[in-house]
N, C-alpha and C positions, 0 to 999 in steps of 0.2 A: 205520400208518394212512396212507392214499392222502395226497400231496402235490406241488404242483409247486413246485418249488425252485432256487434258484441254487448251483450246486457250487462255483464260486469268482468271483472279479471277472475279468472279460474286458472291456478298454476298446474294443478294438477290432471284435470279433465279441461281443457280448453274446448272441444266441441260441445261440452255440455252448456257453454254461455253463448252458440250462436244462434241468432235467429233470423229467420227468414220471414219479413211480415212489413209494416208500415210506418213510417215516420214523417214527422212534419216537413213540408216542403221548405228550403233554408230562402231566408231573405240575401237580399244581393248589397253587401255594404258599397260606398263610394269608392272606384277603381278596381272593383271585383267585377268577374262577368259568371254569369251561368252558362253551365256546358249542359246539355242533353245527352247523357253516356248510351254511347252505342256497344261498347265493348270496356272491359277491364278485366287485367290480368293478377292472377294469385302470386303471391309472394311471402316468402318465409316470415316476413316483418308482419303480416297478417297473423299469423299463429302466435306471433310473441305480442301483438296486441292483445289477443284473445287470452294470453296468460298473464296481462299485466305489467308486460316488461317496455319501459320508456313511455308508459303513460300514467297520469296520476289518476288514482281512483274518481275522483270526482267530475272527470271527464268522458265518465260512463253514463247512458248507452255513447258508443262509437260506432257509427257507419265506418265498415272496414273497405280496404280497398285504395291501395296507395299510387296507384297510376290508371291511365286509360285513355282512351280516345271519343270524341263526339262531335256534335254540332253546335255553336253558340246559335243565340236568337235570331241572329240575322243570317244563318245557313250556313255560315263558314263551317268546315270541316277541320277539325283541330288534334293536336296531341298534345298531353299534358305533360311540364314539368312540376315534379312533387316537392322540391324543394321551396319550402314558404320562408322567405326571409325577413327579418325584422326592417319595419318601414326603414327608410335611409339609407341601408347597407350600401357599402360600395366594395366590391372586391370579388374575390373568389366566393361564390354562392355557399359552398360544403363549407367554408370556412369561419361564415357568421355564426358566433359563439348561441346567439338566441334563434339558430333556424331551426325548423320544426317540418317533418314530413306530414303531409297527409296522412290521416287515423292518429298522430300523436296529440294535436290540438284541435285540428281541423276536421271536418266531417270527411268522409272518402268516397269512393267512388263506385261502391257496389249500391247502386240505386238509380233511380230515374235522371236526379239531376245530381250535378256538384257545382259549389261555387269556389273559384280560386282568385286570386290576382290575375289582374290581365296580362301580366307582364308573363305569366306561367303558362299561356297557351301558344303554341306553334303551329303554323299551317301543316296539316296533314299532306303529304306528299299523294298526289291523285293516283299514282299507280299501286299504293299500297292500301289493303283491306282495313276497316277498321281493328278487326282482330289482331293483323299484325302489328298494327300500328299502337295497340294496348301494351305489346312488350316492351315499346322502347324506352320509356320513360324510368323504369326503375332496372330492371334486369340487364337489358342491352346499353343504357347509358352506364352502369357500373362495370361492364365488362369493356366499353369502348374508354374511358378513364383507366382502368387498369392498365389495359395495353397501349394506349396511345400517348397518355399524359404520365403514367407512374414507372412505367419498367424502363423505359429509354433503349426498346430493343430496336435495332435495325434489319429491315428485310435479309432474308436468307441466315438468321440466326436460329435456336431452336429453342422452342418454349414448351413446359409442360402443364398441362391444364388436369388439377386433380379433381376426380369426379368427373362423370362421360355424360350424364343427362341431365342437370341442372339448367334451369333457366340462363342464368350466369355464365355456366359451363359451355352449353350449346353456344351461346353467343361468342364467348371466346375461341372455340374451335373454327365458327365461320369467319369471324372477323381476322382472324390472323392467318387463317390460308388464303383469304382475298386478300391479305394486304403482302405476302410472299413472305411469310414466318415457316419453319419447319414444325409441324403442329403435333406433339405427341400428347397423349391421354392415358391416363389410368380411370378404369370402371370396374365394382365389384363383381358384373356377372357381363356374359357373353353378347347377351342382348344390348346392354348398356354401349359394351366397346363397338359393338356393331352400328350402332346408332351414331357414333362419334365418328367411325369411320365413312358412313353415307353423308355427314355433315362437312368432311374435306379433312380429317385427320390424317395424317399420313403413316403414324403406325399406334397400335393403343397396347396396353399391358394391364395385368391383374394389379390391383391396388397393391401396393409395397413390393412392387416387384425389382428386381436389379434391372436397371437401364442399360442398353448397349453402351453409353457413355454420358457424360454429364452435360448439363443443359444451361442455357443463358439465365432464363427465366423460369421462375415456378409460380401460378397462378391458384391461391387458395382461397376456397370458401368453406372447407370442411373442417378445419381447426385441428382439435385434440388427436384424431385418428390417423392422420395423415403429415401433419407436422414435422417430425422425427425425418420420414423418408423425404419431404419436400428439401429440406436444408440437406442432407445426405446426397442429393440429386443435381446439387447446384455445382457448376464450375467453381474457381478460385475467383473472387470478386464478383460473383451473380448475385442476383436479388430474387426475394420471394415477396410477391405483390398480395395481399390478403385484404378481402372485403366480407369475409366473415367467419365464423364458427360453429356449423350447425352439427357437430358431433361433440362440442366442449371447447371451451377457451383455456382450459387449464394444462395446456402443454407445458412438457419441458423446454426451456429457453435453449438449452444446448450452446450456454457463452462462449463454451471454448473452441467450438467449430464454428462460430460465428467470427469471432476475433481473428482465430487463427487461418481461416481462409479469408478474412478481410469480405464476407457475405453482407447484403443489405436487405433489411427488412423495410417494405414500405406498406402504410395502410391506406386504403383508398375506400371513400364511402361516397356512393352516387355519382354526380358530377354536375357541371353547371348548366345553364341555360344555354350558352353556346355551345358547349361540346354537345349537347342535343340537337341543336341545331345541326352542326356539323355531320353528327352522326346518321342525321334524316338523310340529307345530301349524300353521306359517302355509301349508305346503303340503296338509295336512289341510284347513283353512279353504276355500282358495282351490281345491282342486280340481286344481292342476297336478300333472303328472307327469312325470317326467324323459324325456329321448328318449334309448332303449336302441338303438345302431344295430345291434349284435351280441348275441345271447344264445347263447352256447356250452357244452357241458357241459364240467367243467373238466379232463377228460382231454383235451379239445382246445385245450387252452391255448396251445399252440404256433401255432396258428394265428391266434388271438387276439394275440399280440405281435408277430407277422409285420404283420398288419392295422395295428399301431399303429404299427409301427417305418416302414411304408410311407406313412404318411399316410391311408388307405383306412377313415378313420373317419367317422361321421354320428352322432354322438353318442357314449353312455357303450357301452363292450364290458364285457358281464356274463358272469360263469362259474358255472354251477349244479352244485349236488351232489343 
């Protein structure tokens, strides 16, 4: 079958390991289902896989793509939940110490077919395209958990999103605006800030700019480059919710500021199957739709990876079959 995969880990030149070609069609174990992929979205996790981060060398070659949407053998249209739990796990899916994401142990979605546990497929809302649905399982689910499960914000309070145009960031802007939060966003360029405003941000600022006032919560996916600004932007008792560190993880903790102002730092990773179900209902009820920056045929996946590495994104990059 057709597939886009990582041939081997390559820390320094990840795209040198990217192959657009053929792989064997997967077997379907008991309790699992086969999904004919119609669309899948690109995430930074796919870049990390190419670099060999979070995956053992013996797992290569690995088909990339940790989320998507498609059709079951019986014709049911579905959205994938990407967190694969250990058999018998009970509790928060994201806290299972043996959990994996697609592409860490199990082959991913950039292919004609992907095989997942039966519980990892949810019905696709009828009014949502496959391309839109393909963004829900990773970027939008991450944003949903950060905002509605981790932050503790109430409607009317002010949130700051660091980084204006990435998949999680654009989802946070849209979800936050629809839920009644005052949404502020930072961005490196005027076009990126303008995009955030079109998606619902009440105000945008240059990266690192002094804000008119401190905020109740900051949402972080950038890491080292914005961490100090995030802490300085919080009200006493405020919270920063972090789900990534695309600019590097070795930021100063600024512990004196944290304890003196009683700031809170919360990590957030993906989301549960139930949270994905709630997200799909929320999107359907509000009518909001994800910002798709590029929609490319899967045969042109290399271009999408190049765009992501260069920072030339304006929302999600989606591959279609």
